[in-house]
Each structure stands twice: as C-alpha cells, then as structure tokens.
C-alpha positions as CSV (number, residue, x, y, z in Angstrom):
1,M,1.3,32.4,31.1
2,K,3.3,34.1,33.9
3,K,2.6,30.9,35.7
4,I,4.2,29.0,33.3
5,I,7.1,30.9,32.7
6,L,7.6,31.1,36.6
7,G,7.0,27.5,37.1
8,S,9.7,26.8,33.8
9,F,12.2,29.5,35.6
10,C,11.9,27.5,39.2
11,L,12.2,24.2,37.4
12,L,15.3,25.3,35.7
13,I,16.9,26.6,38.8
14,F,15.9,23.1,40.3
15,L,17.7,21.0,37.9
16,A,20.8,23.1,37.8
17,T,21.0,22.7,41.6
18,A,20.2,18.9,41.6
19,C,23.0,18.4,38.9
20,K,25.6,19.7,40.8
21,S,28.1,17.4,42.4
22,D,28.4,16.9,46.2
23,Y,31.9,18.7,45.9
24,E,30.5,22.0,44.2
25,K,27.6,21.9,46.6
26,A,30.0,21.7,49.5
27,V,32.6,24.5,48.1
28,N,29.6,26.8,47.2
29,E,27.9,26.2,51.0
30,E,31.3,27.0,52.6
31,K,32.3,29.6,50.6
32,A,29.1,31.4,51.4
33,K,29.8,31.2,55.5
34,G,32.9,33.4,54.5
35,Q,34.7,31.4,57.4
36,I,38.6,31.7,56.8
37,Y,41.1,29.0,58.1
38,T,44.7,29.4,57.6
39,D,46.3,26.6,59.8
40,L,48.2,23.5,58.5
41,P,50.3,21.0,60.1
42,M,53.7,21.7,62.0
43,D,52.2,25.4,62.9
44,L,52.5,26.4,59.3
45,E,49.8,29.0,58.0
46,M,48.5,29.7,54.5
47,G,49.2,33.2,53.7
48,M,52.8,33.0,55.4
49,T,55.6,33.9,52.6
50,K,58.1,31.7,51.3
51,K,60.8,33.0,53.4
52,A,58.7,32.6,56.7
53,Y,57.8,29.0,55.5
54,F,61.7,28.1,55.2
55,D,62.6,29.9,58.1
56,L,59.8,28.0,60.2
57,C,61.1,24.7,58.6
58,W,65.2,25.7,59.5
59,K,64.3,26.0,63.2
60,L,62.1,22.8,63.2
61,N,65.0,21.1,61.8
62,K,67.6,22.6,64.0
63,Q,65.2,21.4,67.0
64,G,65.3,18.1,65.8
65,I,61.5,18.0,64.8
66,I,61.8,17.5,61.0
67,G,64.3,16.4,58.7
68,A,64.7,16.6,55.0
69,G,62.9,13.8,52.9
70,P,64.4,11.8,50.2
71,G,66.2,13.5,47.6
72,N,65.6,17.0,49.9
73,Q,62.3,17.9,47.8
74,Y,60.2,17.6,51.0
75,A,60.4,18.1,54.6
76,Q,59.9,14.8,56.7
77,Y,58.1,14.4,59.8
78,K,57.3,11.3,61.9
79,L,53.5,11.6,62.7
80,L,51.7,9.6,65.5
81,P,48.1,10.0,64.3
82,K,45.7,11.6,67.0
83,G,44.1,8.8,69.0
84,H,46.9,6.4,68.2
85,T,49.2,5.4,71.0
86,D,51.2,2.4,69.2
87,S,54.3,3.4,67.5
88,L,53.7,1.1,64.9
89,N,51.1,3.3,63.4
90,T,53.6,6.0,62.8
91,I,53.4,7.7,59.6
92,T,56.1,9.3,57.4
93,M,54.7,12.6,56.4
94,L,56.8,14.3,53.7
95,F,55.6,17.9,52.9
96,Y,56.2,21.1,51.1
97,G,54.4,24.2,50.8
98,M,52.4,25.5,47.7
99,F,53.0,29.0,46.8
100,D,51.7,31.4,44.4
101,E,53.8,33.7,42.0
102,E,54.2,36.4,45.0
103,K,55.8,33.5,46.9
104,I,52.6,33.6,49.2
105,M,51.9,30.2,50.8
106,R,48.3,28.9,49.9
107,G,48.7,25.4,50.8
108,M,50.6,22.0,51.5
109,D,51.4,19.0,49.3
110,L,52.0,15.9,51.5
111,I,52.6,12.6,50.8
112,M,52.0,9.9,53.4
113,E,53.1,6.4,54.3
114,F,52.9,4.1,57.4
115,E,56.5,3.7,58.4
116,N,55.7,-0.2,59.0
117,W,54.4,-0.7,55.5
118,A,55.2,-4.0,53.8
119,P,53.9,-5.4,50.6
120,W,52.3,-8.4,52.6
121,N,50.6,-6.8,55.2
122,E,47.7,-5.0,54.3
123,K,47.3,-3.6,57.3
124,Y,49.6,-0.8,56.5
125,H,48.4,-0.2,52.8
126,S,46.8,3.0,51.3
127,P,43.3,2.3,52.0
128,V,43.9,1.9,55.8
129,L,46.1,4.7,55.9
130,I,43.4,7.0,54.2
131,S,41.3,5.9,56.7
132,T,43.7,6.5,59.4
133,L,44.2,9.8,58.0
134,E,40.7,10.9,57.7
135,E,40.1,10.2,61.5
136,H,43.3,12.0,62.3
137,Y,42.2,15.4,60.6
138,M,38.8,15.1,61.8
139,E,40.4,15.6,65.3
140,V,42.7,18.2,64.0
141,Y,40.5,20.0,61.8
142,P,36.9,19.4,63.3
143,G,33.8,20.6,61.1
144,N,32.2,18.8,58.1
145,D,33.2,15.1,57.1
146,F,35.2,13.6,54.5
147,F,33.0,12.4,51.7
148,K,34.1,10.3,48.4
149,F,35.7,12.2,45.5
150,N,36.9,11.2,42.4
151,V,40.4,12.8,41.9
152,N,42.2,11.4,38.9
153,N,39.8,8.6,38.4
154,E,40.7,7.5,41.8
155,L,37.5,6.3,43.4
156,D,39.1,5.9,46.9
157,A,39.8,9.9,47.0
158,K,38.1,11.8,49.9
159,V,37.6,15.6,50.5
160,K,36.6,17.5,53.2
161,V,35.8,21.4,52.7
162,D,35.6,23.9,55.7
163,G,35.3,27.5,54.8
164,N,38.2,28.3,52.3
165,R,40.1,24.9,53.3
166,R,40.1,22.0,51.2
167,I,41.8,18.6,52.2
168,T,41.9,16.0,49.5
169,M,43.1,12.7,50.2
170,Y,44.1,9.8,47.5
171,P,46.1,6.8,47.0
172,L,49.6,7.3,45.0
173,S,50.1,3.5,45.5
174,N,49.1,0.8,47.9
175,K,51.9,2.3,49.8
176,K,51.6,6.0,49.4
177,V,48.9,8.6,50.0
178,A,48.6,12.1,48.5
179,V,47.6,14.7,51.0
180,K,46.7,18.3,49.3
181,I,45.4,21.1,51.6
182,V,44.4,24.1,49.9
183,D,43.1,27.6,50.3
184,L,40.2,27.7,47.7
185,R,40.3,31.5,47.4
186,Y,43.8,30.9,45.8
187,V,43.6,27.5,44.2
188,D,44.2,28.8,40.9
189,T,47.1,30.9,41.6
190,I,49.2,28.3,42.9
191,V,52.4,27.8,41.2
192,K,54.5,25.5,43.6
C-alpha cells in the first residue's frame, strides 16, 4: 500500500512539474540560483530612486547622449547594436523607468524601432528588429538564451531570464518592438 501511495505521489509531482511552461521552469530555476542583476541600459540600475534616475537622465541629456522622445513621455537614445557597424542599423530607443509606490526603480520600459524603417522595406520590420535586439542583449547581458513566449497572444515574443532579471520583447506593430526589463522580485509592485 505504501508503494502505491508513494508511486502515486511521485507521479503527481512528475505531472505537476511536466505541466509547467518553459517560462515557469526558467523563472523557478533562476530564482533558486539567487543571483541578483541590477544593471540596465544607459548605466541605470534597478533599485535606484526615481530622483537618481532623473538626475542621471538630466546629466546624459546635458552631455547630448540622450534627448526627449516624442511627447516628452520617454527619453530617446540612438542605439547602434553590438556587432553592427553600419549606421543604417541604428535603432531609436525610447525608455522610461518602471517604479514602485516607494519610487524605487524596478525595471525599464523601452520601445524600439529601426531609424530607417519603411513600410516597403521588410529589412527594417519588427521581426528583424527582434532578432537584432536578441543578439544585442545576448552580448550585453550574457547568460541564458531567449526563447519564444506568449505575451498578449503575440507568438513572436521572446523572453530571457537570468537570476532576478527578465527581458521580454514583442512586436507592437511591424515598426515598433516593446522591450520590458524587470526585476522579478518586485514585478507585482510596479506602478510605473
């Protein structure tokens, strides 16, 4: 009887873990490692205050590194991805910090598009941009690979989880790609 109960229990554990998605498995494995990553683009850090975020952005703006994005809702940066030397591959990167109620930065919201995008030139459409960004972020944030992930029923979405840091990319249109970099420890506390 004990063998049957033990066998049933083991089968239930096996089925429960087998039913988890690749994403859930990746998150659980990475959380178990306990590694903490806080670095973000533009020398920003998860865990910095909103004031420190704006102070650094102001400094970068004064140096001419970043500017105001459309409608002053995002900061704007011209990114030439790692491994690319042709300025035709320049990406317009709009970014803004993601903050919790205590005004602590818990991630970054980015919108990307190729500067040379044109409706008739598929070389600069979002699937190519996602591929380019995947290569770029693997260079900048080495570790686990990106894998396909379903975000808002977008089958072209990609996700990468390293320790507490999750990078998610998905098309907003054939021109724009959303990139979200968040600290998984605080993902439920983000208010913007």
